[in-house]
N, C-alpha and C positions, 0 to 999 in steps of 0.2 A: 770717192769714198760708197756714193750711192751705187755705182757700178758692180763694186765688190760685193755688197749687199745684196743685189739683185741676181748676181752670179751665184751666192752661195743657196741662196733661197731655191733658185732654179736646179740646183744640184741637189739639193736636200728634197724637193718636190719630186723629181725624176727618180729619187732612191726610194721616197716612200711609195710613188706609183708602181715601181717594179716589184717592191716587198709586197704590197697589196694585191698585185696581179698574181704573184706567185703563190700568196695564201690562198687567194681565190681558186686558183687552178688545183690545189690541193684537197681544197674543200671538195670541188667539183669531182675531180679525178685522182685521189689518194694514190692509187697504184702507178698511174702514169707520172704523177709528181715526183713520187720517191724515186721512180726509175729514173726519172731526168735528173734530178739533183745527185743520185750516186753517180750517174753517167759522168755528168760535167765534174765531179768532185774527183773521180779514178782518172778523167781525160787530163785534168790540171796536174794531179800528182805524177801521173805518167811521164807528163809533157816535163815537169820539173826535174824529174829523176832523170829522164833523157838528157836534159842539157846539162845537169850536174855530172854524169858520167862522162860526159863528153869532154867537160871542164868549161862551158859557158854558162851564164847566170840564167836562169829562166824569165822569159819576157815578161809574167804575170798575166798573159792574156790567156793562157790555157791552150 
């Protein structure tokens, strides 16, 4: 039971750090941050569309 709690805490902490660093990146370099987010979003969308047109499910990694 304790292992599961620690594991979920680690996941939550990692997600928090990722969001926090992304937010800090946006504050320091808004243009680069927005471009990065748009690029990742477009890449994931195109990746999923490509998988769907072929008939394969998107792998979710982008």
